C-alpha positions as CSV (number, residue, x, y, z in Angstrom):
1,M,-36.6,-10.6,34.3
2,A,-34.9,-7.5,32.4
3,N,-38.1,-7.0,31.0
4,S,-39.9,-6.2,34.3
5,R,-37.3,-3.9,35.8
6,K,-37.2,-1.3,32.5
7,P,-40.0,-2.0,30.8
8,W,-39.9,1.7,28.6
9,L,-37.1,0.0,27.1
10,A,-39.0,-2.6,25.4
11,A,-39.2,-0.6,22.3
12,Y,-35.7,-0.5,22.1
13,R,-34.5,-4.2,22.6
14,F,-33.5,-6.2,19.4
15,Q,-36.6,-8.8,18.4
16,P,-35.8,-12.0,17.9
17,G,-34.1,-13.0,14.0
18,Q,-33.2,-9.5,13.7
19,S,-29.9,-8.3,13.1
20,G,-29.1,-4.9,14.8
21,N,-27.5,-3.4,12.4
22,P,-29.0,-4.4,9.6
23,S,-27.7,-2.9,6.8
24,G,-24.6,-3.4,8.3
25,R,-20.9,-1.7,7.4
26,A,-20.0,-1.5,3.5
27,K,-17.8,-4.4,2.7
28,D,-15.8,-1.4,0.6
29,A,-15.3,0.9,3.7
30,G,-12.5,1.2,6.3
31,V,-9.1,1.6,6.5
32,V,-7.4,-1.4,5.5
33,T,-9.5,-1.9,2.2
34,M,-8.3,1.8,1.1
35,V,-5.1,0.8,1.9
36,R,-5.3,-2.5,-0.3
37,R,-6.4,-0.3,-3.0
38,R,-3.9,2.4,-3.5
39,C,-1.2,0.0,-2.4
40,G,-2.0,-3.4,-4.0
41,Q,-3.3,-6.2,-2.6
42,H,-0.2,-7.7,-0.6
43,G,1.5,-4.0,-0.1
44,A,4.6,-4.3,-2.3
45,K,4.6,-0.6,-2.1
46,L,4.4,0.0,1.1
47,V,7.4,-2.2,1.9
48,E,9.4,-0.7,-0.4
49,G,9.0,2.5,0.8
50,L,10.2,1.2,4.2
51,Y,12.6,0.1,2.8
52,L,13.6,3.3,0.7
53,L,13.8,4.9,4.5
54,A,15.3,2.1,6.3
55,F,18.3,2.0,3.8
56,G,17.7,4.1,0.5
57,T,19.8,6.9,-0.4
58,A,18.3,10.7,-0.2
59,D,18.0,10.1,-4.6
60,E,16.0,6.9,-4.3
61,R,13.9,8.0,-1.3
62,N,13.3,11.1,-3.7
63,R,12.4,9.5,-7.2
64,F,9.6,6.9,-4.9
65,F,8.0,9.6,-2.7
66,G,8.2,12.5,-5.2
67,E,9.9,15.1,-2.9
68,P,12.7,15.3,-0.9
69,V,12.7,13.2,2.6
70,T,14.4,13.9,5.5
71,V,15.0,10.3,7.6
72,S,16.5,10.1,11.3
73,A,18.1,7.5,12.6
74,K,15.6,6.7,14.8
75,D,13.2,6.9,11.6
76,R,15.6,4.4,10.2
77,R,15.3,2.0,13.7
78,D,11.6,2.1,13.5
79,C,11.2,1.2,9.4
80,I,13.5,-1.3,10.4
81,E,11.5,-3.0,13.2
82,L,8.6,-2.7,11.1
83,L,10.3,-4.6,8.6
84,L,11.6,-7.6,11.0
85,E,8.5,-7.9,12.4
86,R,6.5,-8.1,9.2
87,G,9.0,-10.4,7.4
88,F,10.2,-12.5,9.8
89,G,8.1,-12.7,13.2
90,K,7.7,-10.9,16.0
91,V,9.9,-11.7,18.8
92,A,7.8,-14.1,21.3
93,D,8.2,-13.8,25.2
94,E,8.6,-16.9,27.1
95,V,8.2,-17.0,30.7
96,D,10.4,-19.9,32.6
97,V,8.8,-21.8,35.0
98,H,11.2,-20.5,37.8
99,G,9.9,-17.1,37.0
100,A,12.9,-15.8,35.0
101,P,12.0,-14.3,31.9
102,N,13.5,-16.5,28.8
103,Y,13.6,-14.1,25.6
104,V,13.4,-16.6,22.6
105,F,13.6,-15.0,18.8
106,V,11.6,-16.5,16.5
107,Y,13.1,-15.4,13.0
108,R,12.8,-17.2,9.9
109,G,15.6,-17.9,7.8
110,I,18.5,-16.8,10.8
111,P,20.7,-19.6,10.8
112,P,22.1,-20.4,14.6
113,R,25.9,-19.4,15.2
114,P,28.3,-21.9,16.0
115,G,29.8,-21.6,19.5
116,L,26.7,-20.9,21.0
117,P,26.0,-22.7,24.4
118,E,22.8,-25.1,24.0
119,G,19.7,-23.5,23.6
120,T,20.9,-20.0,23.4
121,E,20.7,-19.6,19.7
122,P,18.7,-17.1,18.2
């Protein structure tokens, strides 16, 4: 049916069994590959940089980055947030069946605090 309505497009349609992009994207092209090539497969260098931005002294940042780096409180908070999300998991939002939002924190390795009412521990 589509063929009969636009016959001038017939030359541009995919042929059966033929890929639309035969050569495809090169395996080593892309941002992820470039980052892994420069920073290692598991990103230890990136984690160290984020850690130093969040908690490091000016001298430690200078040695790591090779130049003075000024870090604001917002920069530190953003780095801490990235480290938490990537290291311990993002916060999962759950919605109560009655419609009230119930936020459940999904951080591994943090034991529940004693004295909290049942069901409220992180």
